[in-house]
Each structure stands twice: as structure tokens, then as C-alpha cells.
N, C-alpha and C positions, 0 to 999 in steps of 0.2 A: 291648808284651807284656802279654797277659792272664794273670795268675797265678791258679792254681786250687788248691783244697784241699777235701777232704771232711771233714765233721764229722757226728756223730750227736747229736741233741737228747736231752739227759739230764735226770734228775730235777731238778737244780739250775738248769735253764734255763727252766722252765715256770711258768705261772700256775695258778690253781685250775681253769681250763678245759683244762689240759694243753697249752696253746699257748705258744710261745716268747715270752718277755718282751722288751720293748724293750732292757733292759739286756743280756740274753743275746745279742740280735742284734748290738748294737754291740760287745760284747766279742768276738764272733766276727769282726767286721770289723777290730777292732783287732789281733787275733792274726794274721789273714792279711796285713794290711799289714806287720806286723813280719816275718813269714816272707818276704814279697816282698823287703823291704829286705835281710834276711839273705842271700837267695839271690844278691844282686849285691854282697856284701861292703860293704853300706852300712847294716848293722844298728845296733842300739843301742850295742853295745860298740865297733863300728868308728868311728862318728862321735864318741862320747865321747872317744876317744883324740885327736881333733882339737878338743876343747873345744866340741863342738856337740851339740845335741839337737833332736829333733823336738817341736814343740808344736802341739796341735790347736786350731784357731781356731773351727771351725764344723762342725756336723753337719746334714744334712737326711735324714730317714728316711721312706720311703714304703712302706707295707705293703699289699699287695693280698690276701694270704692267709697268715696266720701258720703257720709250720711247727709241727707237733705232736710230742708226746713219741714218741720212737723213730724219727722221720724221719731218713733219711740225706740230708743236704743238701750240695749242691755250691755252694761259695762262690767267687766270682770277684772280682778286683780289678785295677784298672789305673790308672796315672798318666796324666793328660791333658796335652797340650801347653800350655805357659804362657810368656808373655813378661813376667810380673810377678815380684815377689819372693816370691809365694806358690806353693805346690804344690797342685794339685787332684787328688783321688783319688776314683774311683767304685767302687761295689760292687754285686753282685747275689747273691741266694740263689735257687737253683733246686732244686725237688723234682720228681723224675721228668721232668726236662727243662723244666719250666715255671717261668718267672720269677715268684716270689711276693713278693720283697722287693727294693727298689732303694734306693740311698743315694748321696749325694755328700758330699764333705768338703773342708775347706780347712785347710792346714797351713803352718807357718812353720818355718824352720830358725833356731835361736837360738844365738848365741854365749854359752856358759855363764859366761864371765868378764865380758863387757860387758853381758849381758842385752839385747842388741839383735838385730834380725832380720838375717840374713845371706842374700844372694841365693844360691840354690842353684847357679847357674852351668850353662852349657851341657853340660859334661862329665857332671855328676851327673844332670841331667835325661835325657840321652841314654842313660845306663846303664839307666834304667827302660824304655826303648823305648816312649815315650808312644803312647797310642791316642786317636784323635779321637772315639771312640764316647761317647755320653752315656747314662748309666744312667737318668736322669730327663730325658726329652726336653723340649726347649723350656723349660728351667728355668735361671734365672740367679740366683746368690746376690746378694742386695741387702741394703739396710739393714733392720734389725729395730728398731723404735722402742720406747722405754719409754712406757707409758701414763701419763696424768695422775693416774689414781686406780685403786687396787686395793681390792676389797671384803674380802678375807681376808688376814690377816697372822699369821705365827707366827715366834717367835724359836727358833733351834735352836743346839745346841752341836756343834762339830766334834769327832769322835772321832779318836783316834790311828789307828784302823783305816781311816779315810778317806784317810790321807796316802799318797802314792805315792813312787816312787824320786826324783822331782824335789822332794820335800819340800813338796808342796802337795796339796790335795784332788784325787784322780784324777778325770778328766773323766767317767767313768761314774757316779761317786758323786753327781754333781749330780742324777741321776735319783732317787736315794734322798732327796735334799733336797726336791725338789718333790713327792715322794710323801707328804710330811707334810701336804699340802693336797689330797690326792686321796682319794676313797673307796676302801676295800679292794676290789680287783678292777677298779677303773676303768682303762680303757685307751683309747688312741687309735691311729689308723692312720696318722697323720702327725705327725711330730715335727721341730721345728727348734730347735736350741740354738746360741747364740752366746756364746762365752766372752770376757768383757771384761777381767777381772783375776783373778789367782790367789787362792785361799783357802788360808790356812795354819792350822796348829793353833793354837788359842786365839783365832782371829778370832771376833768377835761378828757373827752373821749373822741376817738376817731373810728369810723366804720370803714372797712376796706372790702373790696370784692374783686374776684378774678374768675372768669369762666374758662373751664378747660374740658373739652370733650363732653359737653352736655351736663357738666357738674358745676354748680356755683359754689365757690369757696369764699367764705366771709371770715374776716378777722375783726374783733372788737378789741381795741387797744387804748392804752393811756397816751394822750397827746405829747406829754412832756418827756416821759422816760421810755415810751414805746413798750410798756409792760403789757403782755397779752392778758385780756380779761375773759375772753371766750373765743372759741373756734367753732365755726358752723360750716357744715357741708350739706348741700341740697341738690337733689336731682329728680 
């Protein structure tokens, strides 16, 4: 089943060029994913009653044409067939019928008591009526490696406002962290982010950046033990 919803690009969704930001796009996708789950009684409150929660593992965002301020956008999402312990969900944004943004994502169902991944199961997956369609054609999620060296580094403090309902930094706020090593107004049309380990309030974090052949590589890591928290690739 392809789930659809319409949004309007507002003032808080745009960059200085009046175009939709990466964070606003991904927030839009997050919201429609939640709406989709709510529609089949598998939303946040439903699964929390079973001591379960959805955790995002990875995003891939491919932008052909950024929606602009005032655009009325049609957002589509669907869950893909999967035989693994992960759930794969794709997204599209259309303006006047034309696809301008595509994305794919990887999710895990987590037992909140044991903190372990739980296989979603056939019944849960079938409730979403999976679609075999690929938003990003001929793309397979693979390993994203940490570089040996990064030329830019900056220590950052985690704010209380960064923390979400799961008591760690919300996945969209990782974009705010890497923005500390970006020029004002700098943007990319391709973004891939892999979440490695949660960040909590009072964690000491370092953001790293290295540019190679037109691609910006970011690493978010623990200051003390250098444990990677997220890897980001933009171009």
C-alpha cells in the first residue's frame, strides 16, 4: 500500500533561497511514516504498549529539484518486502505530479526493555501491504566506511532541546550537528546518514569533516573513546 498525504512548504521549512531544507524534507518523511503506521494501528502509542519502538538506522536522500516556499507537495511512502530483521521504507515528494525528491530508509523494531532488535514478523509486515517499487532505482544500502583522516574537527555540546521521546538526540538533529562544519547556505542534493550509536544529553561529541572529489564526508564521534555515533556522506 502506498500511503499519501499533502503538505504545504512553510516559512520554517526553507533555506535563504526559499527552498526546502534537508531537515524539513526528512521531517516530512518522518511524519508521513508515523501517519502510515497510525493508520494500521501500529503507531507509536500502539507499539509502546507492547514495549517496542521503531528506531531509524539509515537514510538516503536524493533531491532532483527542491520544493520551494508555498509549494503544495504530495508525499508518498511505502514499506518494501523484506526477509531480514530490518524494515525498509521508501518515500517520494511530488510537485504538480512530478517526482522531485526520492528517499529510502532502514528501520529496526527495538524491545525497549532488552534494548535488542526484534524481528517484525510476517503479520506486522503484511499489515503494511508491502510494495516492491523502488524510489531510488538500482540502489542497494551498503556499508559506509569511516575515513582514516578528517581535516576539520569541532567539539559540540548536546542541548536538552536535541533530545527526543526516546531520551537521545533525535535523528534529524544530527543534521544540525554536521551544519557546524558547513558554510551558511551550503547544501547538497544527495545525503546518506548511518546511525551507529545513540547520543544522549551530556555526551561529549566531536564533529569531523573531510572533502574528497566533491563529496563531503562527516563523522560524529565520542570525544573520549572515539566511538562513532554516525557517519554522513553528502554530495
